[in-house]
Structure formats: C-alpha cells, structure tokens
KOLTOR-219273 format. One line per field, with one value per residue (C-alpha): residue in one letter; y, z, x. Coordinates in steps of 0.001 Angstrom, whole numbers. Each point is the difference from the previous one (the first is absolute). Layout:
BEGIN
code	a/...
north	Y/...
up	Z/...
east	X/...
end
This chain:
BEGIN
code	m/r/p/e/e/s/r/h/k/e/k/g/k/r/k/k/e/k/v/t/s/g/a/s/a/q/p/v/r/p/e/e/s/r/h/k/e/k/g/k/r/k/k/e/k/v/t/s/g/a/s/a/q/p/v/r/p/e/e/s/r/h/k/e/k/g/k/r/k/k/e/k/v/t/s/g/a/s/a/q/p/v/r/p/e/e/s/r/h/k/e/k/g/k/r/k/k/e/k/v/t/s/g/a/s/a/q/p/v/r/p/e/e/s/r/h/k/e/k/g/k/r/r/k/e/k/v/t/s/g/a/s/a/q/p/m/r/p/e/g/k/r/g/y/m/m/k/p/i/v/t/g/l/l/m/l/l/g/s/l/s/g/f/a/q/g/n/l/s/v/q/f/g/g/l/k/k/s/t/t/e/g/d/g/v/v/l/t/t/r/e/a/q/v/r/l/s/v/y/g/p/e/i/i/r/v/r/v/t/q/g/k/p/a/p/d/f/s/y/a/v/v/g/k/p/d/g/k/l/t/k/l/s/e/n/e/q/e/i/v/y/s/t/g/r/i/s/v/t/v/n/k/s/p/l/r/l/r/f/t/d/s/a/g/r/v/i/s/e/d/d/l/v/l/g/i/s/w/m/g/t/q/v/t/s/y/r/k/l/f/p/d/e/r/f/i/g/l/g/e/k/t/g/g/l/n/r/r/g/n/s/y/v/h/w/n/s/d/v/p/a/y/a/l/d/k/d/p/l/y/s/s/i/p/f/f/i/g/l/h/d/r/l/t/y/g/i/f/l/d/n/s/y/k/t/f/f/d/f/g/a/s/t/n/g/r/m/s/s/f/g/a/p/d/g/e/l/n/y/y/l/i/s/g/a/t/v/a/d/v/i/r/n/y/t/a/l/t/g/r/a/k/l/p/p/l/w/s/f/g/y/q/q/c/r/w/s/y/y/p/d/k/e/l/l/t/i/a/k/t/f/r/d/k/q/i/p/i/d/v/l/y/l/d/i/h/y/m/d/q/y/k/i/f/t/f/s/p/e/n/y/p/n/p/k/e/t/i/a/e/l/k/k/m/g/f/r/v/v/v/i/i/d/p/g/l/k/v/e/s/g/y/q/a/y/e/e/g/v/r/n/n/y/f/v/k/y/p/d/g/t/d/y/t/g/s/v/w/p/g/p/s/h/f/p/d/f/t/n/p/v/v/r/e/w/w/g/k/l/f/k/v/y/t/d/t/g/i/d/g/y/w/n/d/m/n/e/p/a/v/w/g/q/n/i/p/d/l/v/q/f/d/f/d/g/h/k/t/t/m/r/q/a/h/n/v/y/g/m/q/m/v/r/s/t/y/e/g/v/r/k/l/n/p/d/k/r/p/l/t/i/t/r/a/t/y/a/g/g/q/r/y/s/t/i/w/t/g/d/n/a/s/y/d/d/h/m/l/l/g/v/r/r
north	28714/1286/-1779/-1222/-1728/-1545/-1620/-1446/-1441/-1653/-1470/-1626/-1503/-1483/-1678/-1514/-1345/-2104/-1961/-80/-1507/439/3701/2166/1865/3720/2245/-58/2085/-1311/-769/-2170/-1694/-1162/-1402/-1825/-1475/-1166/-1879/-1672/-1087/-1616/-1883/-1180/-1790/-2295/-325/-1164/249/3655/2382/2257/3655/2660/268/2474/-693/-760/-2594/-1454/-712/-1728/-2088/-953/-990/-2345/-1562/-509/-1821/-2216/-690/-1565/-2718/-310/-481/334/3462/2794/2709/3432/3112/714/2847/-20/-665/-3025/-1207/-182/-1977/-2369/-451/-696/-2769/-1498/18/-1864/-2554/-326/-1238/-3039/-486/-24/47/3233/2960/2938/3225/3324/1082/3162/537/-355/-3358/-1133/498/-1991/-2783/-75/-91/-3055/-1727/662/-1574/-3030/-307/-458/-3203/-1309/-44/-1024/2879/2699/3374/2735/3422/2152/3721/1566/905/-3677/-872/2663/-918/-1811/2264/3079/-1226/1444/3343/92/-763/2906/2378/-908/2799/2595/-1123/163/3668/713/-1633/3049/2132/-2504/380/3740/987/2958/-1108/-3236/-467/-2987/-2602/-2761/-2060/-3346/-1502/863/-1908/324/937/-215/2132/1994/-443/-6/1148/-926/1548/-214/3402/-336/-1318/1779/-1048/1018/-278/1322/2233/569/-18/3392/-406/-1985/-113/-131/-1096/-160/-1730/-1062/-3170/-1274/2350/1830/-634/1468/2804/3432/2791/1429/-2905/-1569/-1550/-3695/-1864/-334/-1638/-2162/840/-2118/-771/981/-828/-695/-26/324/3745/548/-1288/1698/-211/1571/793/305/3824/743/-2036/-121/-1044/-1417/570/-2881/1419/2320/-343/3002/536/1699/625/314/479/-2361/1687/-641/3645/509/1479/-38/-1880/-369/1969/-2499/750/522/-1704/-819/850/-331/2008/-1873/-122/2832/-1224/2058/-631/1935/415/1150/3639/612/3279/1384/-1662/2022/-929/954/-1130/-848/1460/3070/1709/3592/1252/-402/-2804/-1489/-1597/-578/1531/-186/-2421/-682/-1739/-1617/461/1473/3311/2863/3068/3145/2830/-2046/1546/-568/-2428/-1759/-3783/-2253/1101/-1743/-3108/-2820/-1278/-1862/-248/1846/-59/94/1225/-352/-800/143/-2777/173/-2113/254/-1371/-456/-747/-1675/593/2009/810/3381/-192/2108/787/1637/943/791/2786/-682/-2479/2330/-1793/-3439/-1743/283/-1967/-851/-1957/-165/-229/-3221/-2538/-1674/1386/-794/1839/-316/830/1336/463/1876/1744/3329/1647/-701/-3715/-166/1682/-2365/-2976/1554/485/-3525/-1081/2328/663/2804/2907/-308/2426/2903/1579/2351/2997/-252/1298/3424/2855/-733/2601/-912/1974/-89/382/874/317/421/-1419/3461/971/-3113/792/3601/-1174/-2286/2735/2454/-2404/-433/3734/762/-2895/-1603/-3683/-2206/-3489/-899/1597/-1420/-34/49/-1074/2670/-1885/-2590/30/756/-1498/-3438/-1960/-1253/2892/3448/3079/1009/3656/178/-2581/-675/-1335/-1526/-1979/3136/2010/-2666/-279/3779/-90/-2846/2093/2528/-2739/-495/-3191/-9/-1660/-321/-434/-3261/-384/-3347/1096/-790/2191/-1791/813/-2118/-137/731/-2915/-627/203/-2331/-2602/163/-541/-2772/-1967/693/1911/2447/-328/-1016/66/-3370/-285/62/3537/2273/2532/3584/3024/3543/1521/2400/-1634/-272/-3412/-2557/-3667/-1186/-2870/-2808/212/-2898/-2259/-1114/-96/3625/1023/-1559/1781/3355/-261/-553/3184/2085/-617/3211/1850/-1860/460/3748/286/312/-1034/175/-706/1936/-2255/2114/-336/-3620/-142/-579/3457/940/3048/-549/-2135/-2955/-3010/-2709/-2598/-2864/748/-3221/-787/-3063/457/-2413/-2769/705/1745/2941/3408/3642/-214/-2191/1143/3773/554/-2112/1435/2757/-2372/-2488/2758/1248/-3593/-484/3182/-902/-3601/973/2744/-2231/-2580/2633/1514/-2712/1953/3154/732/1932/2630/-1047/1970/-525/1917/-3072/-3184/-2721/-1659/-1647/2617/1119/-2908/1863/3687/2928/2180/3691/2334/212/3280/2116/3757/2142/1483/-539/-2331/-2414/82/-891/-2673/-1540/-181/-1604/-2625
up	-79534/1296/3036/-2151/-2485/2827/1466/-3410/-492/3455/-733/-3177/1876/2667/-2723/-1416/3469/53/-3021/852/3530/424/-584/3018/1257/-666/2652/-337/1334/3262/-1816/-2591/2676/1813/-3243/-714/3541/-301/-3198/1595/3066/-2344/-1668/3429/659/-2998/307/3603/-171/-917/2695/1437/-977/2573/109/1336/3571/-1306/-2453/2617/2278/-2818/-804/3675/275/-2952/1524/3378/-1814/-1625/3425/1215/-2671/-29/3696/-592/-1512/2058/1132/-1568/2147/339/1121/3737/-907/-2154/2633/2565/-2381/-732/3706/739/-2651/1480/3506/-1293/-1553/3335/1651/-2363/-394/3568/-1074/-1960/1490/1002/-1956/1839/666/996/3806/-398/-1802/2513/2844/-1812/-674/3652/1161/-2189/1310/3638/-686/-1500/3123/2150/-1997/-582/3501/-1203/-2409/989/641/-2521/1288/648/251/3405/258/-194/2815/2230/-846/3213/2187/-1323/896/3569/-1250/-2840/2433/2206/-2967/-1399/1762/-920/-3615/167/904/-2573/-2677/141/-1073/-2702/-1420/-182/3251/1741/3418/1609/2371/2028/-1994/1339/3131/-824/3488/3695/2675/3723/1333/3772/1264/-3221/-3631/-3296/-3123/-3274/-3417/-3147/814/3700/3418/2785/3587/2537/3690/3290/2393/2382/-252/-1785/-2113/-3223/-1855/-3813/-1509/-3805/-1573/-3458/-77/3198/2960/1421/3644/2216/1599/1249/2004/752/1180/3424/296/-746/-1778/2498/-960/-2698/-3262/-124/-3208/392/-3464/-3623/-3286/-3675/273/3373/3252/3367/2856/3447/3108/2091/-94/-3671/-3162/-3384/-3053/-2871/-3409/-2153/-3525/-116/3431/2118/3781/1985/3763/2137/3694/2147/-1231/-3642/-802/-2506/1649/-3007/-3298/-3218/-3077/-2024/-3279/946/3383/526/-3062/-1146/-2398/-14/3649/999/1879/882/1916/-1529/2433/-32/1070/1948/-646/3518/722/1722/745/2785/919/-1950/2774/-724/-2891/-837/-954/1664/2281/-2644/-2673/-2504/-3397/476/-780/2053/-225/2767/-577/2929/-1195/1353/-690/1823/482/-1866/-1594/1518/-2784/-339/-338/897/3242/2496/1104/-1491/1869/-2646/2198/-530/1420/-2119/1231/-1781/873/3731/-534/754/-1259/-533/-2556/702/-3075/1298/-2899/629/-3673/-1192/379/-1425/1075/-2014/1649/-3128/-1057/-3722/-593/344/3123/-1592/2281/2422/-233/1634/-1100/-557/-2945/1384/2775/1140/390/3711/1894/3192/45/3511/1282/3032/1233/339/-1173/3422/-348/-3410/1368/2983/-2347/-2174/2945/1206/-3395/-304/3646/2453/1081/3202/2788/-423/2965/2079/-590/-3781/430/956/-2285/-2164/-1624/-3292/-2818/-2415/2015/3482/201/1650/3422/1550/-2276/1018/3679/-585/-1681/2945/2586/-1961/3/3736/657/-1990/1716/-3302/669/-1990/469/-3067/-2096/-3320/-1485/-3807/-2135/1257/3247/-2054/-1105/-3760/-24/974/1966/3481/474/1656/-1507/1946/-853/618/2783/1507/3292/-930/3209/2153/-2223/201/3760/405/-2131/2079/3149/-1605/-749/-3711/-2010/-3117/-3346/-2718/-3737/-1653/-3732/-1741/-2331/1387/-1348/-2188/2051/1014/3765/693/2274/-1004/-3695/396/1823/-2643/-2871/1764/739/-3244/1820/-2820/-2897/-3209/-3755/-1781/-411/3785/334/2628/-1259/482/95/1172/2958/2795/730/-3733/-1675/2317/320/1302/2437/-1124/2785/-1556/1213/3646/601/-1116/2210/3000/-824/-495/3348/1901/-1459/2039/3149/-738/392/2966/1893/-718/1434/-3237/408/-3505/-3625/-3018/-3075/-3139/-3709/25/-3032/-801/-1281/-1989/-2048/-3381/1446/-2322/1576/-2695/173/-268/3332/2004/3469/2238/864/2936/-2265/-2903/-2279/-1882/-1487/780/-1755/2782/2913/-509/1893/3008/334/2456/2012/363/912/2873/1009/303/2065/2301/609/583/2534/1835/467/1212/2420/676/2857/-2026/-2765/-2725/-2236/-3634/-2896/-3703/-3211/-2212/860/-1232/1380/3317/784/2945/1956/129/-435/-679/-3065/-395/-2727/-1903/-1255/253/556/2897/-1450/601/-2909/943/3660/-959/-2376/2831/2183/-2744/-730
east	23312/-3288/-1617/-2926/2283/2025/-3112/-1033/3459/-53/-3420/1317/2929/-2293/-2117/3164/959/-3151/1297/3695/150/3737/-9/741/-3061/-277/-1546/-3758/-2773/-1653/-3254/1726/2114/-3120/-1500/3209/158/-3616/806/2995/-2075/-2552/2815/1290/-3290/757/3764/598/3759/76/1255/-2711/-68/-1024/-3769/-2478/-1316/-3516/1269/2339/-2943/-1919/3036/497/-3655/400/3078/-1774/-2821/2593/1597/-3233/451/3790/949/3700/-169/1506/-2454/171/-541/-3719/-2160/-1020/-3642/889/2468/-2777/-2231/2855/790/-3656/11/3147/-1486/-3035/2363/1863/-3176/127/3755/1362/3611/-227/1842/-2216/193/-76/-3578/-1756/-518/-3775/346/2634/-2439/-2710/2513/1125/-3614/-625/3120/-1019/-3403/1730/2200/-3102/-780/3545/1519/3444/355/2431/-1630/547/1054/-3052/-425/797/-3668/-876/2379/-1518/-3593/-918/2170/-1814/-3496/-74/1294/-2503/-2810/1053/-23/-3410/-1903/2618/-118/-3768/121/2687/-2116/-2204/2936/946/-3496/458/-1748/1591/-1237/-1202/-2944/-1100/-1881/-2205/618/1603/-21/-227/1882/619/3441/212/-2866/-108/-998/1926/-1831/1691/-532/2093/1523/903/-906/-1887/623/-2619/902/-1354/1973/-2876/-3785/75/3175/277/3288/-46/3309/188/3000/1090/2057/1591/-626/3009/948/-2698/2013/-1049/1627/-3445/-2142/523/-3462/-437/-2791/-2819/-3256/-1481/-1730/-3147/-1877/-3634/-1321/920/-1878/907/553/1710/1465/-563/2539/-275/2054/-3156/141/651/-477/1692/-1973/2051/-1561/1214/11/1740/1592/-1020/-145/-2768/243/-3138/-760/-2059/-3187/916/771/2834/3115/2311/203/1980/-974/-2043/1786/3648/362/3677/2094/3601/2128/3284/1128/-2331/-3057/-3077/-3203/-2908/-2895/-3584/-358/-3201/-1845/490/3351/2707/3589/2397/3494/3191/2144/2094/-1800/-811/-3449/-3367/-1102/-2316/2196/-2813/674/3758/2818/3134/3364/2054/3737/1929/1466/2104/-2168/1216/-2510/-2616/-3072/-3434/-934/3368/5/1747/1638/2249/-1899/-2078/-3048/-2070/-3093/-3273/-3518/-3154/-3373/-3358/-3618/840/2559/3726/2862/3749/2449/3700/2133/3150/2386/3183/586/-1252/-3781/-2817/-3564/-2760/-3276/-1986/2353/-93/-2837/-2986/-1130/-61/2517/2905/3247/3289/3052/3735/2425/1492/-417/-3197/-3470/-125/-2714/-2027/-3708/-665/-3517/-1310/-3107/1843/3205/1497/-849/1677/3144/-14/-79/2714/2368/-734/1289/3033/854/-632/2145/1976/-744/2456/1818/-2150/2285/-561/-3579/1339/1025/3066/2228/1679/1564/2928/2264/1392/3778/2415/-853/-106/-2917/-1934/499/-1089/-3215/-753/584/-2161/-2957/344/437/-3167/-1817/-1023/-803/2379/1415/2109/2754/1218/3504/219/2974/2444/635/1940/3615/-256/-3519/1305/-2576/1038/2454/-12/1598/3139/-728/-3762/-395/3423/-1487/-3375/-445/406/-2351/-2731/406/-476/-3146/-1428/502/-2348/-2551/730/265/2179/-747/2671/-441/1087/765/618/2828/3471/2776/2547/3096/2944/342/-3696/-885/-3611/914/2985/-2116/-2703/2442/1854/-3176/-1925/-2752/-794/-2445/1727/-26/-420/3788/461/1357/-1539/-2523/1219/-2297/648/-1834/1027/3399/804/464/-1583/-899/-3368/-580/-2304/-2569/-1928/2828/-524/3758/303/-2926/1741/3285/-1735/-1778/3241/1518/-2487/2020/1886/-3313/-1456/3284/-207/-3517/-2021/-3671/-1461/901/-1206/407/384/923/-1176/-2326/2950/977/3096/830/-1587/-2827/523/1688/280/-2768/2480/1733/-338/-1373/-95/-3710/340/1256/-2394/2501/-1457/738/-683/-3384/-1396/2188/-282/-3261/1030/3527/-948/-2179/2843/2460/-2157/-653/3767/208/-2893/1052/3638/-787/-2478/2739/2461/-2550/-2604/-1605/-668/-2468/1834/-1547/538/-1443/567/-556/-570/-1854/-2348/-3121/846/2643/-2140/1501/3316/-644/-2251/540/666/-1180/3275/1423/-3120/-55/-1192/-3179/-3696/-792/2772/-1049/-3579/1238/1997/-3101/-2128/2629
end
C-alpha cells in the first residue's frame, strides 16, 4: 500500500490498543509514544502498585520532588535521587535538626558549611571543658604559630596592596612611627622601613627594606658605624636629625628625606612626588634635580666628564674594541658626585645587582634617579666641602688602595701577544738597544699550555724560570695574564682539585656550570667562597717560584662565549647563598682579591702588581683596573685618560 494509507492504518490500530489492554503494542511515532507515556504516568499517581514507565527527565525531577516532600512526613520512606541543588537544601535541613537531636547521624555537607559547623563546635568547646575537640581545618591549627610570620609580612603586604588596587607602582606613604636603633633611627611606613645611621660626621647611610631586613653584608664597605644621629626638632610635618655636620629632615606625609649642610643649605633631597618607588622588586630613588647641577663619577664610563643628560647601567660586560659611547663596560662603581650652588656631595649605592642611574636624561630636567631591579635600596649620602673631601670620605667607607711597587710607575709594554720566548727576549733587547725607558713586559695567554692557567707552554716557554731570570738581568719585571676559567680536562691538576672539592659555581641541581672560553669548555671557581679564595691563592706558587712579579686578571666579568651565563647559577656569597644576578658584578673583584691575598701570603715582603679588568666598588683595596680591550688610536687614548 501507499505510505499514507499505512500511517492511517497504524493510527487506527493504536486507538484500538487504548481499549484493549492485552493487545500487543504496534510501533508508534515518537510524538504519540510520548503522549501515551504521559497518560500512563498520570495513572501511576493514582494506582500506587503500578510499575513505573520511563519518563522524561523534566517529569522525573517533578516526581522526585514530590517524593522528597513526602519523605519529610513519612520518616521510614527511602530517599529518591535528587538534584544537587535540592540535596544541599535537604542536607541543610538535616544539619539544623542535628543541633536539636544529638543522636542523629550527620549528612554530608558542603566544605563551606562544614567550616561554619566546626567553628561553632570549637566555640562550644571553650565553654564545655569535657567535650572532645572536633577536627579543625589545618589553618586553624596553625593560627597562633603563624602570627610572628604574619607580623613580619605586614609591611610587604602593605606595599603589595598598591598593586592589588591596580596601581602600577608604589611610593612611600605617611610615617607611622619613628624609633631609635642603636645610634640610628628607624622610620616605619606601611610600605617599608628606612634605617638611618651615621658612618662619620659627613656620611649618613639610608637603608630601605621591605619586610625583615636581609643580613647586613657588603663586599664594598669596610667602614663601621661611627657617630650618633641626634634629633634636633619635631612637629606635625617633619622631624630633623643631625650628625653635627649634616642634617636629614624627614617629611612625615608622605615620607621624604632632605639633606642639608650645617648652614641649612639643601645638598640633596627626594623628589616630592615620587620619592622612593617600587615596581615589583625594582626599587628606585627619584631625586630633585637642581638647575645648575652637574654629575661626575660612576667609575669606568665612556662619554664626557659631566654625566648630566645621560643614563648609565652597571653590569660588568666583555666589550672588545668598544665604541666611544658604549655602556656598560667592564666594571661597576655605583658612586657619583653631584655639584650645584657651590655645594658638593656624593652618593654610593651599595647594591651589586644590575644598577641604573639617570641624570635627567629623559625627564626634561625634572629629576634624577638611581635604583636596581632587585635587592635593597642601600645608599650612603656623603658630604664634603670639595670633590677631594667627598672622595676622601668615600674611600674611608670602602677602603683605600695599597701602595703599588715602585717599578710599576715606569713604562709598561703590553700587547696580544709575545711568543715564543725568543721573541720576548728580542723585544727586551731592542728597547735597551734603543735606550727607550721601560720597566715591565706582559705575557698574554700564549705563555700557557693550551690556555690552561697555572701552566707554561712546553713549545713557547719551555724554560720559563731561565727566561724570567734573563729579563731581570736587563732590569725588566714580568706580568702574566690570569683567566678564571679552568679547562675541563682529566689530569689537569687545578681542574681536578676544583672538582674534587666542589670549588666551582654550580647549577641548582649541584652540577658544575660549564662555559666556553679560551681553553674550551671550562669551569669557574666560586671566588665568593672564602675556602675557594684560599685555594686559588696557593696555586700562585708556580708563578712566584718562577720569578713573576705581577698578575693581570682578565675575563673576570665573568666572560664566556655567548655572554649570557644563566642567572640561576649559584654562589656561596660568603655564606649568604645567592645567584648570578647578585654575584655577577662582584665576581671580578673577588677573583683579584683571591689573587692579591694569595700572592701576599706567598711573598709577604713584596708588594705585587695586581690589575683587573672587572671589579666593583671597594676593589681598589686589591687592585687597579685596566681599560679592557681598547684599540691603539687617539680617541681611545683620550678616553683612557678621562676615565
């Protein structure tokens, strides 16, 4: 038959099935099946014994809701599955009932409600001493133990609150309290603490910390606190302290510092708007820039003597044949001198992380600034009537250079490189034959055996002791180059000792860092470890026994091919464990320190000549610096004189 007639026939049969219950069901269309099921479900509500037909999910939920309502009256009825939302309402009702009927078993509850319930039980335990304690959240158990830690974090959280509120930077707010600490003063705000202390009548230290201060450790500073900060006056707006020679005025809201001389003239002061600011771990001191202010210093920098209108970075770098405006270079001396209105002052920022200085370069003369991406803002305000007085105070703080040997004041000949030994002797004889005054000759890396430090090349210098002795007969002193990288080579004594005793800088997993330099793959001693410094110094016996008089410390920024030692490489830092980010700028200084101290012990009656390519503030106690890999033309010669 045709499809239309078939459908009519099936429809007639389905109508007949409604009257004749025993008839077997014919296939029906989905729409009719749903109508039929709905009728049967209605019938089931009246006839309780009837077996349930499959129902739609919506109707099932309505049915379950009705049954749950019935369960509230008939306690013996078994619960039907319920939706999660209704389950929570039901559980909440049961928990309320449990408060009255103590014997009732608890139903599972949501974590939030469980905590409220536990809190109520703990309160009840305080009244009923015999009651057994209910388990509490781990946070509750740690509550009293956490109080000291929370107290220590309050100032850090205070500064972070600025970021939580959407601020991109945080500045000092108002002064909360001022207290004495020894002979100094502690100023507390919500953001941080400022410690003011005296290191002489013309030196005030400003140490800004967030949270608990780190151990007070410095490779640069050898001076000790000396003097007392006396309060001269206080009112609602400010407090004035004095050393007797210089004063610091503390503006209370917002906290700002202003330094004045004994006549009340302003030497240096914070920018009134920005002051000291944070962006994450980066901290910066923004300072007022006086109209006629000029700046000199920062150690080894290119450019003119007056630094105003320029910005600089301190991050010791290997920069061969550098341009006349290249920055940074090989050393980091974060100390500058400001001059304005016939006044002179200096600021030394003692932070060995990468530091930055801006002398109005990009602020249209509004302000100057200095800071660092990490570590403390720890600076010394140094006063003096003249530039010489400021430098004298600075070296009293960081140490003074030792008197070098007399012969080192003569002319010194150095190039890359003199070898073999016969060429060196020929150079010496030629100087003497032409009667050119000269006192010192330098040996670059080709004197070594495959660029391995503490060795001599069997081809180029087979008899080094005899060669040095012959040069001394002609009145020459000899200086040899020293590199920190020790070649990774089995059987090489210095390398084997370093590996065996864990003397090299390491990755976090404890493996020795390897970087390639002149010898190839090399390990690098951790000169921030006093044990390593002692070991390194003893290795110079091979040189002192040969008759060497000077030591040219090179490649100690530290430099490797590629110029990117991972920041996470670890250092001892004299017991204050740290990473390359903080140790990088002091690495060269600590290398030449190891060299100087070791040679002095080997030859206590002789003053050695030690020079270094990389250093940090305070490195003058151990060495002078050289100009690095410059070139022999007029501009570089003039640059060397200016620096």
